C-alpha positions as CSV (number, residue, x, y, z in Angstrom):
1,X,-3.0,3.7,22.5
2,X,-3.4,6.4,19.7
3,X,-0.2,7.9,21.0
4,X,1.7,4.7,20.4
5,X,0.5,4.0,17.0
6,X,1.1,7.5,16.1
7,X,4.4,7.2,17.4
8,X,5.2,4.0,15.7
9,X,4.2,5.5,12.1
10,X,6.5,8.6,12.6
11,X,9.1,6.1,13.6
12,X,8.5,3.8,10.6
13,X,8.5,7.1,8.3
14,X,11.9,8.1,9.6
15,X,13.5,4.7,9.2
16,X,12.2,4.8,5.6
17,X,13.6,8.0,5.0
18,X,17.1,6.8,6.4
19,X,17.1,3.7,4.2
20,X,15.9,5.7,1.2
21,X,19.3,7.6,0.6
22,X,21.3,6.1,-1.5
23,X,24.8,5.4,-0.2
24,X,27.6,7.2,-1.3
25,X,29.6,5.3,-4.1
26,X,33.6,5.2,-3.8
27,X,35.3,6.4,-7.1
28,X,36.1,3.3,-9.4
29,X,39.2,2.9,-11.4
30,X,37.1,1.8,-14.4
31,X,35.9,5.7,-14.9
32,X,39.0,6.3,-17.0
33,X,38.6,3.7,-19.2
34,X,34.9,4.4,-19.7
35,X,35.9,8.2,-20.4
36,X,38.4,7.1,-23.0
37,X,35.9,5.3,-25.3
38,X,32.7,7.4,-25.3
39,X,32.5,8.0,-29.1
40,X,31.8,3.8,-29.5
41,X,28.9,4.1,-27.4
42,X,27.7,7.9,-28.5
43,X,28.1,6.6,-32.5
44,X,25.8,3.4,-31.3
45,X,23.1,5.6,-29.9
46,X,23.1,7.5,-33.1
47,X,22.9,4.8,-35.5
48,X,18.9,5.3,-36.7
49,X,17.7,5.1,-39.9
50,X,15.7,8.1,-41.5
51,X,12.7,6.7,-40.3
52,X,13.7,6.8,-36.9
53,X,14.4,3.1,-36.2
54,X,17.6,1.8,-34.8
55,X,20.0,0.2,-37.5
56,X,20.8,-3.4,-37.4
57,X,23.2,-5.9,-38.9
58,X,25.7,-4.6,-41.7
59,X,24.0,-1.2,-41.7
60,X,24.6,-0.5,-38.2
61,X,28.3,-1.8,-38.6
62,X,29.1,0.6,-41.5
63,X,27.2,3.4,-39.6
64,X,29.5,2.8,-36.5
65,X,32.6,2.5,-38.8
66,X,32.0,5.5,-40.4
67,X,31.0,7.6,-37.2
68,X,34.1,6.5,-35.3
69,X,36.2,7.6,-38.3
70,X,37.3,4.0,-39.3
71,X,36.1,4.7,-42.9
72,X,38.3,5.6,-45.7
73,X,38.3,9.2,-46.6
74,X,37.7,8.4,-50.3
75,X,33.9,9.6,-50.6
76,X,35.0,13.3,-49.3
77,X,37.8,12.8,-51.7
78,X,35.8,12.0,-54.8
79,X,33.3,14.6,-54.1
80,X,36.0,17.0,-54.3
81,X,36.8,16.0,-57.4
82,X,33.7,15.7,-59.2
83,X,34.2,18.5,-61.6
84,X,33.8,18.6,-65.5
85,X,36.2,19.0,-68.1
86,X,35.4,22.8,-68.4
87,X,35.9,23.2,-64.6
88,X,32.2,23.2,-63.5
89,X,31.1,21.1,-60.4
90,X,29.1,18.2,-61.7
91,X,25.8,17.8,-60.3
92,X,22.9,15.0,-60.6
93,X,23.4,11.8,-61.9
94,X,26.8,12.9,-63.4
95,X,27.9,13.4,-60.1
96,X,26.6,10.3,-58.4
97,X,28.3,8.2,-61.4
98,X,31.6,9.9,-60.9
99,X,31.5,9.2,-57.2
100,X,30.6,5.6,-57.7
101,X,33.5,5.3,-59.9
102,X,36.1,7.0,-57.8
103,X,35.1,5.2,-54.7
104,X,35.4,1.8,-56.8
105,X,38.6,2.7,-57.9
106,X,39.7,4.1,-54.3
107,X,38.7,0.8,-52.8
108,X,41.0,-1.0,-54.9
């Protein structure tokens, strides 16, 4: 009787191992489409605030748009133009004010 239970137990383990293996999945035709747009998911995953919490609403939308390259290049152009009349780069509040004005003019 013990041999019967032992062989049944071994058979159950063997069957369990056979069913535990994942079946091979065929290559799906949707794979190229998924590879074509990894930036959207990647940008969405990176949309996190400084405190580490996920962004939501307008902040998330703006971040994703900027991440994907949909944002205008005005901020970088404005930062490069932030120099005083004497040719020295602006810093601090003067630079911030200049960039805000430049971005407002670029948005028009």
